[in-house]
C-alpha positions as CSV (number, residue, x, y, z in Angstrom):
1,X,4.2,10.2,-1.1
2,X,3.2,10.4,-4.7
3,X,4.8,12.3,-7.6
4,X,2.9,14.2,-10.3
5,X,3.9,12.6,-13.7
6,X,3.2,15.0,-16.9
7,X,3.9,14.0,-20.6
8,X,5.1,16.4,-23.1
9,X,3.0,16.7,-26.3
10,X,5.7,14.8,-28.0
11,X,5.8,12.0,-25.4
12,X,2.0,11.6,-25.4
13,X,1.9,11.4,-29.2
14,X,4.7,8.7,-29.1
15,X,2.9,6.8,-26.6
16,X,-0.3,6.5,-28.6
17,X,1.7,5.3,-31.5
18,X,3.0,2.2,-29.7
19,X,1.5,-1.2,-30.0
20,X,-1.4,-1.6,-27.6
21,X,0.4,-4.2,-25.3
22,X,3.6,-1.9,-25.3
23,X,1.4,1.2,-24.3
24,X,0.2,-0.7,-21.2
25,X,3.7,-1.6,-20.4
26,X,5.1,1.9,-20.6
27,X,1.8,3.2,-18.8
28,X,2.6,0.9,-16.0
29,X,6.1,2.1,-15.9
30,X,4.8,5.6,-15.7
31,X,2.6,4.8,-12.8
32,X,5.5,3.3,-11.0
33,X,7.3,6.5,-11.7
34,X,4.6,8.3,-9.8
35,X,5.4,6.4,-6.8
36,X,9.2,6.5,-7.1
37,X,11.0,8.0,-10.0
38,X,14.2,6.4,-9.4
39,X,13.2,2.7,-9.0
40,X,14.0,0.2,-11.8
41,X,16.6,0.5,-14.5
42,X,17.1,4.2,-14.3
43,X,20.5,6.0,-15.5
44,X,21.4,9.5,-16.3
45,X,21.9,10.6,-19.9
46,X,25.4,11.9,-20.3
47,X,25.5,13.2,-23.8
48,X,23.1,14.3,-26.8
49,X,20.2,16.5,-26.8
50,X,18.7,14.9,-23.5
51,X,21.9,15.4,-21.6
52,X,21.2,15.8,-17.8
53,X,17.9,13.9,-17.9
54,X,17.2,10.4,-16.9
55,X,16.1,7.5,-18.9
56,X,14.1,4.4,-17.5
57,X,14.4,1.2,-19.5
58,X,11.0,-0.5,-20.3
59,X,11.9,-3.4,-22.6
60,X,13.0,-2.0,-26.1
61,X,11.7,1.5,-25.2
62,X,13.2,4.2,-23.1
63,X,11.1,6.9,-21.1
64,X,13.5,10.2,-20.9
65,X,12.4,12.4,-18.0
66,X,13.6,14.9,-15.5
67,X,12.7,15.2,-12.0
68,X,11.9,18.2,-9.8
69,X,12.3,17.2,-6.2
70,X,11.0,20.3,-4.7
71,X,7.8,20.3,-6.5
72,X,7.6,16.4,-6.6
73,X,7.1,16.4,-10.3
74,X,8.4,14.2,-13.1
75,X,8.3,15.8,-16.5
76,X,8.4,13.0,-19.3
77,X,10.1,14.4,-22.5
78,X,10.0,11.4,-24.8
79,X,9.4,7.7,-25.0
80,X,11.8,6.3,-27.6
81,X,12.7,2.9,-29.1
82,X,16.3,2.1,-28.3
83,X,18.6,2.6,-31.3
84,X,21.7,4.3,-32.6
85,X,19.9,7.8,-32.8
86,X,17.9,7.5,-29.5
87,X,19.9,10.1,-27.6
88,X,21.4,11.9,-30.4
């Protein structure tokens, strides 16, 4: 069963700002999340402004998202480069 993935305005803007090959890599990861949102390198975020959300690692980038299992929805909040201030 597939999940509906939606990008926030901020996440869509961040995706467009990535280099073309990275856009394709992140888009592939988002498609995979539509099949199984917990597959791959997924971990919960324990602190910062995204506390309680999940993050999926895609190379040097992190997809920050939340899951609504009842509605089978994945809400992507941000696509960030991993750095010191990523989750703050």
